[in-house]
C-alpha positions as a Python dict, from the first residue, in 0.01 Angstrom:
ca = {
    (1, 'X'): (0, 0, 0),
    (2, 'X'): (327, -104, -155),
    (3, 'X'): (620, 116, -55),
    (4, 'X'): (820, -29, -342),
    (5, 'X'): (651, 206, -588),
    (6, 'X'): (832, 500, -427),
    (7, 'X'): (1182, 352, -458),
    (8, 'X'): (1369, 436, -778),
    (9, 'X'): (1680, 255, -902),
    (10, 'X'): (1887, 575, -885),
    (11, 'X'): (1796, 605, -517),
    (12, 'X'): (1968, 278, -419),
    (13, 'X'): (2331, 261, -314),
    (14, 'X'): (2471, -71, -198),
    (15, 'X'): (2806, 60, -78),
    (16, 'X'): (2820, 391, 105),
    (17, 'X'): (3153, 573, 84),
    (18, 'X'): (3144, 663, 454),
    (19, 'X'): (3328, 401, 658),
    (20, 'X'): (3300, 307, 1023),
    (21, 'X'): (3518, 417, 1307),
    (22, 'X'): (3515, 311, 1669),
    (23, 'X'): (3209, 380, 1883),
    (24, 'X'): (3256, 609, 2183),
    (25, 'X'): (3370, 409, 2484),
    (26, 'X'): (3309, 661, 2759),
    (27, 'X'): (3084, 959, 2817),
    (28, 'X'): (3388, 1186, 2849),
    (29, 'X'): (3524, 1098, 2506),
    (30, 'X'): (3406, 1419, 2334),
    (31, 'X'): (3657, 1423, 2043),
    (32, 'X'): (3556, 1072, 1937),
    (33, 'X'): (3184, 1154, 1969),
    (34, 'X'): (3237, 1465, 1757),
    (35, 'X'): (3411, 1256, 1491),
    (36, 'X'): (3125, 1004, 1498),
    (37, 'X'): (2871, 1284, 1462),
    (38, 'X'): (3063, 1408, 1156),
    (39, 'X'): (3054, 1056, 1015),
    (40, 'X'): (2681, 1035, 1079),
    (41, 'X'): (2634, 1362, 895),
    (42, 'X'): (2853, 1231, 610),
    (43, 'X'): (2615, 935, 579),
    (44, 'X'): (2322, 1177, 568),
    (45, 'X'): (2497, 1375, 293),
    (46, 'X'): (2526, 1056, 88),
    (47, 'X'): (2160, 976, 153),
    (48, 'X'): (2065, 1329, 51),
    (49, 'X'): (2262, 1288, -273),
    (50, 'X'): (2071, 967, -345),
    (51, 'X'): (1734, 1137, -325),
    (52, 'X'): (1861, 1444, -509),
    (53, 'X'): (1945, 1216, -804),
    (54, 'X'): (1572, 1147, -839),
    (55, 'X'): (1499, 1508, -934),
    (56, 'X'): (1247, 1530, -650),
    (57, 'X'): (1453, 1754, -419),
    (58, 'X'): (1405, 2127, -473),
    (59, 'X'): (1713, 2252, -285),
    (60, 'X'): (1968, 1987, -182),
    (61, 'X'): (2146, 2201, 80),
    (62, 'X'): (1820, 2296, 253),
    (63, 'X'): (1704, 1936, 227),
    (64, 'X'): (2023, 1817, 397),
    (65, 'X'): (1984, 2079, 669),
    (66, 'X'): (1625, 1965, 734),
    (67, 'X'): (1735, 1600, 743),
    (68, 'X'): (2023, 1670, 984),
    (69, 'X'): (1798, 1881, 1209),
    (70, 'X'): (1541, 1600, 1219),
    (71, 'X'): (1810, 1347, 1309),
    (72, 'X'): (1940, 1570, 1590),
    (73, 'X'): (1599, 1551, 1760),
    (74, 'X'): (1624, 1172, 1793),
    (75, 'X'): (1821, 901, 1620),
    (76, 'X'): (1635, 712, 1350),
    (77, 'X'): (1840, 396, 1404),
    (78, 'X'): (1537, 185, 1491),
    (79, 'X'): (1648, -178, 1494),
    (80, 'X'): (1955, -397, 1499),
    (81, 'X'): (2173, -259, 1213),
    (82, 'X'): (1882, -65, 1055),
    (83, 'X'): (1790, 304, 1040),
    (84, 'X'): (1499, 485, 881),
    (85, 'X'): (1606, 849, 848),
    (86, 'X'): (1298, 1045, 754),
    (87, 'X'): (1196, 1405, 712),
    (88, 'X'): (894, 1607, 610),
    (89, 'X'): (1020, 1911, 427),
    (90, 'X'): (913, 2163, 166),
    (91, 'X'): (1229, 2062, -23),
    (92, 'X'): (1067, 1731, -123),
    (93, 'X'): (862, 1782, -439),
    (94, 'X'): (681, 1451, -381),
    (95, 'X'): (712, 1150, -156),
    (96, 'X'): (1043, 974, -230),
    (97, 'X'): (1231, 682, -80),
    (98, 'X'): (1594, 569, -90),
    (99, 'X'): (1788, 268, 31),
    (100, 'X'): (2157, 250, 113),
    (101, 'X'): (2385, -5, 269),
    (102, 'X'): (2707, 65, 456),
    (103, 'X'): (3022, -129, 387),
    (104, 'X'): (3148, -404, 619),
    (105, 'X'): (2999, -405, 965),
    (106, 'X'): (2828, -69, 914),
    (107, 'X'): (2871, 283, 1049),
    (108, 'X'): (2795, 442, 1383),
    (109, 'X'): (2451, 605, 1363),
    (110, 'X'): (2365, 654, 1733),
    (111, 'X'): (2156, 339, 1766),
    (112, 'X'): (2012, 263, 2108),
    (113, 'X'): (2210, -63, 2125),
    (114, 'X'): (2536, 116, 2029),
    (115, 'X'): (2586, -123, 1735),
    (116, 'X'): (2679, 0, 1388),
    (117, 'X'): (2408, 54, 1130),
    (118, 'X'): (2427, -126, 796),
    (119, 'X'): (2098, -59, 618),
    (120, 'X'): (1931, 278, 569),
    (121, 'X'): (1581, 342, 437),
    (122, 'X'): (1547, 715, 370),
    (123, 'X'): (1202, 871, 345),
    (124, 'X'): (1128, 1228, 241),
    (125, 'X'): (791, 1386, 200),
    (126, 'X'): (633, 1726, 160),
    (127, 'X'): (464, 1826, 488),
    (128, 'X'): (116, 1783, 338),
    (129, 'X'): (172, 1410, 260),
    (130, 'X'): (135, 1295, 623),
    (131, 'X'): (-93, 1002, 555),
    (132, 'X'): (126, 852, 281),
    (133, 'X'): (439, 916, 486),
    (134, 'X'): (298, 726, 784),
    (135, 'X'): (168, 438, 571),
    (136, 'X'): (507, 379, 412),
    (137, 'X'): (686, 414, 746),
    (138, 'X'): (450, 156, 897),
    (139, 'X'): (510, -83, 605),
    (140, 'X'): (888, -52, 647),
    (141, 'X'): (854, -108, 1022),
    (142, 'X'): (686, -440, 945),
    (143, 'X'): (947, -527, 684),
    (144, 'X'): (1242, -478, 919),
    (145, 'X'): (1092, -729, 1160),
    (146, 'X'): (1108, -996, 888),
    (147, 'X'): (1448, -1165, 934),
    (148, 'X'): (1433, -1331, 593),
    (149, 'X'): (1366, -997, 422),
    (150, 'X'): (1655, -831, 603),
    (151, 'X'): (1889, -1117, 518),
    (152, 'X'): (1793, -1077, 151),
    (153, 'X'): (1863, -703, 161),
    (154, 'X'): (2196, -747, 341),
    (155, 'X'): (2297, -1006, 79),
    (156, 'X'): (2178, -809, -228),
    (157, 'X'): (2453, -762, -487),
    (158, 'X'): (2262, -543, -730),
    (159, 'X'): (1977, -296, -751),
    (160, 'X'): (1768, -571, -910),
    (161, 'X'): (1837, -796, -608),
    (162, 'X'): (1703, -520, -382),
    (163, 'X'): (1385, -488, -587),
    (164, 'X'): (1341, -867, -596),
    (165, 'X'): (1382, -893, -218),
    (166, 'X'): (1140, -609, -151),
    (167, 'X'): (888, -741, -404),
    (168, 'X'): (898, -1084, -239),
    (169, 'X'): (851, -954, 113),
    (170, 'X'): (622, -655, 59),
    (171, 'X'): (376, -842, -161),
    (172, 'X'): (293, -1100, 107),
}
């Protein structure tokens, strides 16, 4: 399986418009947490727009709602500076993947270590594509453990650099 075949150039964004703010310092800091949640949803809107550009999203507003609802169940920030937001939804016409990178140090995305998230792999699938969905997720989970691969993706300056990095590390 090579997840790269599901990533389209129009579904790559190397500089998200959403910028970071401070992480919540205390449990009682509700206004700041609310602002961070709005920022997290702004990132998801950008990710939704990426996949919508592929033509594989039936209804972008319903797709975004499904993505946000999935993220509310549990954060998809899975590793140091990396998140894999994913959703199975009827709004996905076929399996599709996107990749985005936040500016600077990243954005707050409710990671377990409290650190900002810099790299986002977005996966969307129709509900009946479970097997493919899980295979690609598993492949990405292996990729994010490869420090050299992550360094290449963090350093990528163009869409072609992203494809070259993924090709190098997924074809091993």
